[in-house]
GUNU-509896 format. One record per residue: y, x negated, z of N, C-alpha, C in turn. Coordinates in pm, 1 decimal, always signed. Layout:
N
n.north | n.east | n.up | ca.north | ca.east | ca.up | c.north | c.east | c.up
Y | X | Z | Y | X | Z | Y | X | Z
...
! end
This chain:
104
n.north | n.east | n.up | ca.north | ca.east | ca.up | c.north | c.east | c.up
-2202.3 | -2580.1 | -1592.7 | -2155.0 | -2451.7 | -1638.5 | -2210.6 | -2427.8 | -1778.9
-2258.8 | -2307.9 | -1802.3 | -2314.1 | -2270.6 | -1931.5 | -2218.8 | -2172.1 | -1996.4
-2182.2 | -2199.8 | -2118.8 | -2095.3 | -2109.5 | -2194.1 | -2177.3 | -2051.5 | -2307.7
-2178.7 | -1920.0 | -2316.1 | -2253.6 | -1854.7 | -2422.8 | -2154.7 | -1812.6 | -2530.1
-2180.2 | -1855.1 | -2650.3 | -2094.7 | -1820.1 | -2763.2 | -2168.6 | -1716.0 | -2845.2
-2097.1 | -1610.1 | -2879.9 | -2161.7 | -1504.7 | -2957.8 | -2162.6 | -1543.8 | -3105.3
-2281.0 | -1549.0 | -3157.7 | -2300.8 | -1579.0 | -3298.5 | -2370.2 | -1458.9 | -3360.6
-2382.0 | -1453.6 | -3491.1 | -2448.0 | -1337.8 | -3552.1 | -2586.9 | -1311.0 | -3495.0
-2654.9 | -1411.7 | -3444.8 | -2788.9 | -1392.1 | -3391.2 | -2791.1 | -1332.1 | -3251.2
-2686.3 | -1351.4 | -3172.9 | -2687.7 | -1298.2 | -3036.5 | -2570.6 | -1203.6 | -3008.8
-2508.4 | -1154.9 | -3113.7 | -2393.6 | -1065.4 | -3098.1 | -2439.5 | -928.2 | -3051.5
-2377.1 | -878.5 | -2950.2 | -2411.2 | -746.7 | -2896.7 | -2327.9 | -641.1 | -2967.8
-2393.5 | -535.5 | -3012.5 | -2323.2 | -427.8 | -3080.7 | -2242.9 | -342.3 | -2983.6
-2283.7 | -342.8 | -2856.1 | -2214.4 | -261.6 | -2756.8 | -2109.8 | -346.2 | -2684.5
-1987.6 | -300.1 | -2684.7 | -1886.5 | -375.4 | -2609.6 | -1909.4 | -359.4 | -2459.0
-1872.0 | -459.6 | -2387.4 | -1883.9 | -454.2 | -2241.8 | -1775.0 | -362.3 | -2188.9
-1813.4 | -270.4 | -2102.7 | -1716.3 | -178.1 | -2045.2 | -1704.7 | -204.3 | -1896.3
-1582.3 | -211.7 | -1850.3 | -1556.2 | -230.8 | -1708.5 | -1493.2 | -104.7 | -1652.9
-1538.7 | -65.3 | -1538.3 | -1480.9 | +51.0 | -1473.0 | -1378.8 | +4.3 | -1370.6
-1267.8 | +73.0 | -1366.6 | -1169.9 | +43.7 | -1262.8 | -1216.8 | +109.0 | -1133.6
-1209.1 | +34.9 | -1029.3 | -1244.5 | +89.4 | -898.7 | -1120.4 | +87.6 | -811.3
-1121.7 | +172.1 | -712.7 | -1010.9 | +175.4 | -619.2 | -1062.4 | +135.5 | -482.3
-989.3 | +46.7 | -420.6 | -1024.7 | +2.0 | -286.1 | -907.8 | +30.9 | -193.3
-940.4 | +50.9 | -68.1 | -836.0 | +82.8 | +28.5 | -750.1 | -40.1 | +54.9
-620.4 | -15.4 | +70.5 | -528.1 | -122.2 | +108.0 | -572.9 | -178.8 | +242.1
-560.6 | -308.7 | +258.0 | -586.2 | -368.4 | +388.6 | -461.8 | -349.2 | +474.9
-478.2 | -365.7 | +604.6 | -362.8 | -351.6 | +693.9 | -258.1 | -458.7 | +664.2
-302.1 | -577.7 | +627.9 | -207.6 | -684.7 | +594.3 | -128.2 | -649.1 | +468.1
-195.8 | -594.1 | +368.3 | -127.1 | -552.7 | +245.9 | -25.6 | -442.7 | +275.7
-65.4 | -347.3 | +358.7 | +26.3 | -239.4 | +395.2 | +147.1 | -294.2 | +470.2
+123.8 | -387.3 | +561.1 | +233.0 | -445.2 | +637.9 | +333.4 | -513.3 | +544.2
+282.5 | -590.9 | +449.0 | +370.3 | -658.2 | +353.2 | +443.0 | -558.4 | +264.0
+373.9 | -451.7 | +225.1 | +436.6 | -349.1 | +141.4 | +552.4 | -282.8 | +215.2
+531.5 | -248.3 | +341.5 | +639.0 | -185.5 | +417.8 | +754.7 | -282.4 | +440.1
+724.4 | -406.1 | +472.7 | +831.2 | -505.0 | +494.3 | +916.2 | -522.4 | +368.7
+853.3 | -515.3 | +252.8 | +927.4 | -533.5 | +127.6 | +1022.2 | -417.3 | +99.1
+1006.0 | -306.3 | +168.0 | +1093.9 | -191.0 | +147.5 | +1216.8 | -192.3 | +238.6
+1232.3 | -296.1 | +318.2 | +1353.9 | -312.7 | +398.4 | +1461.6 | -368.5 | +305.8
+1517.0 | -281.6 | +222.6 | +1607.6 | -322.7 | +115.4 | +1738.9 | -382.3 | +165.6
+1788.6 | -334.3 | +279.2 | +1916.1 | -386.5 | +328.3 | +1898.9 | -504.5 | +423.9
+1774.2 | -542.8 | +451.1 | +1746.7 | -660.6 | +531.5 | +1786.6 | -651.6 | +677.4
+1794.8 | -528.9 | +730.7 | +1837.4 | -512.5 | +870.2 | +1721.6 | -516.6 | +969.7
+1598.8 | -537.5 | +919.9 | +1483.2 | -544.9 | +1008.5 | +1429.9 | -409.7 | +1050.8
+1480.7 | -303.0 | +987.2 | +1438.4 | -166.9 | +1019.6 | +1412.6 | -91.0 | +890.7
+1323.0 | +6.1 | +899.8 | +1297.2 | +94.4 | +786.5 | +1356.5 | +231.1 | +816.0
+1445.6 | +274.7 | +728.7 | +1507.0 | +407.0 | +741.8 | +1414.1 | +512.0 | +682.1
+1449.1 | +637.7 | +701.3 | +1370.7 | +746.1 | +641.2 | +1365.9 | +729.8 | +490.0
+1478.6 | +694.2 | +430.2 | +1485.2 | +675.9 | +285.0 | +1392.2 | +562.1 | +240.7
+1394.7 | +451.2 | +313.3 | +1308.7 | +338.1 | +278.5 | +1161.2 | +372.8 | +299.1
+1131.5 | +445.8 | +405.4 | +993.4 | +488.5 | +430.4 | +944.9 | +583.3 | +321.8
+1030.6 | +677.0 | +283.2 | +994.1 | +773.1 | +178.9 | +957.1 | +699.2 | +50.7
+1038.7 | +600.8 | +12.5 | +1010.4 | +524.4 | -109.1 | +882.3 | +442.7 | -94.7
+860.7 | +386.6 | +22.5 | +738.6 | +308.5 | +46.2 | +614.6 | +395.5 | +28.8
+617.5 | +514.0 | +86.9 | +501.4 | +602.7 | +74.5 | +483.0 | +650.3 | -69.2
+592.1 | +674.9 | -140.9 | +580.0 | +712.7 | -282.0 | +517.4 | +598.7 | -361.5
+559.5 | +475.0 | -330.6 | +504.0 | +359.6 | -401.3 | +356.1 | +338.2 | -369.1
+313.2 | +383.0 | -252.7 | +171.0 | +375.1 | -217.0 | +89.0 | +482.8 | -288.0
+157.5 | +580.3 | -347.7 | +88.2 | +685.2 | -421.6 | +94.2 | +822.1 | -357.9
+172.8 | +836.8 | -253.3 | +182.6 | +966.3 | -186.6 | +265.0 | +1063.8 | -270.0
+214.0 | +1183.5 | -283.8 | +289.6 | +1289.6 | -349.9 | +386.5 | +1355.2 | -251.8
+372.0 | +1320.9 | -125.7 | +452.6 | +1381.8 | -20.0 | +525.6 | +1274.0 | +59.4
+602.2 | +1190.7 | -9.9 | +669.8 | +1078.4 | +53.8 | +759.1 | +1117.6 | +169.7
+834.9 | +1226.4 | +153.9 | +925.8 | +1268.4 | +260.8 | +847.0 | +1311.9 | +384.2
+740.7 | +1389.3 | +362.5 | +657.0 | +1433.8 | +474.3 | +594.5 | +1314.6 | +545.7
+539.2 | +1221.5 | +469.0 | +476.2 | +1103.5 | +528.8 | +578.4 | +1021.4 | +607.3
+699.3 | +1008.2 | +554.0 | +803.8 | +932.0 | +623.3 | +839.4 | +997.5 | +756.1
+855.1 | +1128.6 | +756.1 | +889.3 | +1200.2 | +879.8 | +776.9 | +1189.0 | +982.6
+652.9 | +1203.7 | +936.9 | +540.7 | +1193.3 | +1030.3 | +528.5 | +1050.8 | +1083.9
+551.1 | +952.7 | +998.1 | +545.8 | +812.6 | +1041.4 | +651.0 | +785.7 | +1148.1
+770.7 | +838.2 | +1128.6 | +875.7 | +821.2 | +1229.6 | +835.3 | +887.2 | +1360.4
+778.0 | +1005.4 | +1351.6 | +734.6 | +1076.3 | +1471.7 | +629.7 | +995.4 | +1548.5
+536.6 | +934.5 | +1474.1 | +426.6 | +862.2 | +1537.6 | +463.0 | +719.9 | +1580.6
+547.8 | +652.7 | +1504.2 | +568.7 | +509.2 | +1526.9 | +703.4 | +471.8 | +1587.5
+802.2 | +558.8 | +1579.6 | +935.9 | +526.3 | +1630.8 | +939.5 | +546.5 | +1782.1
+890.9 | +447.2 | +1855.2 | +875.0 | +462.7 | +2000.2 | +1006.8 | +461.8 | +2076.6
+1110.9 | +399.6 | +2020.0 | +1239.6 | +399.6 | +2090.9 | +1332.0 | +512.3 | +2043.7
+1281.7 | +596.2 | +1953.0 | +1353.8 | +715.1 | +1904.2 | +1493.9 | +685.3 | +1851.1
+1507.0 | +573.4 | +1778.5 | +1636.8 | +541.7 | +1718.8 | +1645.8 | +585.9 | +1572.7
+1538.6 | +648.2 | +1521.1 | +1539.7 | +697.5 | +1383.6 | +1498.3 | +594.4 | +1280.2
+1450.9 | +478.8 | +1324.9 | +1408.5 | +371.3 | +1235.7 | +1276.4 | +313.1 | +1284.8
+1204.9 | +248.9 | +1192.7 | +1086.6 | +171.9 | +1229.1 | +1128.3 | +25.6 | +1230.6
+1120.2 | -36.9 | +1345.8 | +1153.3 | -178.6 | +1359.8 | +1037.2 | -259.6 | +1303.3
+1064.4 | -344.0 | +1203.7 | +955.2 | -416.6 | +1137.7 | +919.6 | -547.1 | +1207.9
+976.4 | -570.0 | +1324.3 | +944.9 | -693.3 | +1396.4 | +865.2 | -668.5 | +1523.6
+827.3 | -545.0 | +1550.3 | +753.6 | -518.5 | +1674.4 | +638.9 | -420.0 | +1652.7
+593.0 | -360.7 | +1758.5 | +475.8 | -271.7 | +1756.5 | +497.2 | -148.4 | +1669.0
+620.7 | -108.9 | +1648.1 | +645.3 | +8.2 | +1562.9 | +585.8 | -12.8 | +1423.7
+598.7 | -133.4 | +1369.9 | +541.1 | -161.2 | +1237.9 | +388.7 | -151.1 | +1242.8
+328.4 | -201.2 | +1348.7 | +182.6 | -191.1 | +1363.0 | +138.7 | -45.0 | +1366.9
+212.9 | +38.2 | +1439.2 | +179.5 | +180.8 | +1446.2 | +196.2 | +247.8 | +1310.0
+299.9 | +208.7 | +1236.6 | +321.7 | +260.8 | +1101.8 | +205.3 | +222.3 | +1011.0
+165.0 | +97.0 | +1017.4 | +54.3 | +48.8 | +934.6 | -75.0 | +122.0 | +970.7
-99.5 | +142.9 | +1098.7 | -219.0 | +217.5 | +1140.8 | -218.1 | +358.5 | +1082.7
-103.1 | +423.9 | +1085.6 | -91.4 | +558.8 | +1029.6 | -119.5 | +557.1 | +878.8
-55.7 | +464.6 | +806.9 | -74.5 | +457.2 | +662.0 | -219.7 | +422.3 | +627.8
-279.5 | +334.4 | +705.6 | -419.3 | +296.6 | +682.5 | -510.4 | +418.0 | +699.6
-484.0 | +497.1 | +803.3 | -563.8 | +617.6 | +827.7 | -547.0 | +721.5 | +716.9
-434.8 | +715.4 | +644.7 | -414.0 | +806.6 | +531.4 | -504.7 | +769.9 | +413.5
-555.7 | +646.5 | +411.8 | -653.9 | +605.9 | +310.9 | -597.5 | +573.3 | +174.1
-476.9 | +520.2 | +166.8 | -420.7 | +484.4 | +36.6 | -506.7 | +378.7 | -30.5
-518.2 | +391.4 | -162.7 | -604.0 | +300.9 | -238.5 | -524.1 | +234.1 | -349.7
-573.4 | +118.4 | -390.2 | -513.2 | +42.8 | -498.9 | -623.3 | +11.7 | -600.0
-588.3 | +14.0 | -728.5 | -686.5 | -17.7 | -832.8 | -719.0 | -166.1 | -827.4
-846.0 | -195.9 | -836.8 | -888.8 | -336.7 | -832.4 | -961.9 | -373.4 | -959.4
! end
């Protein structure tokens, strides 16, 4: 390993600038994010929990996203997303298609 030490002879006058980039959430990251919003630990995501999850992902329309997610993913029509079965996968697919990004 080579370590370069800046001395008066090799000191750069220009500071190094890094740009923040945004990358799309992976499906695994989204799955973990949604699971973490099951605040009452009942294994289901309510509309309120979904709304907060979408807001935390950066959505300006958390309530709309939550309602659409329920429409698309709540296959048993009980008003919740079950985080232990295919409903969670459908929710993650929907959120992934929305293209949420995280700063890297």
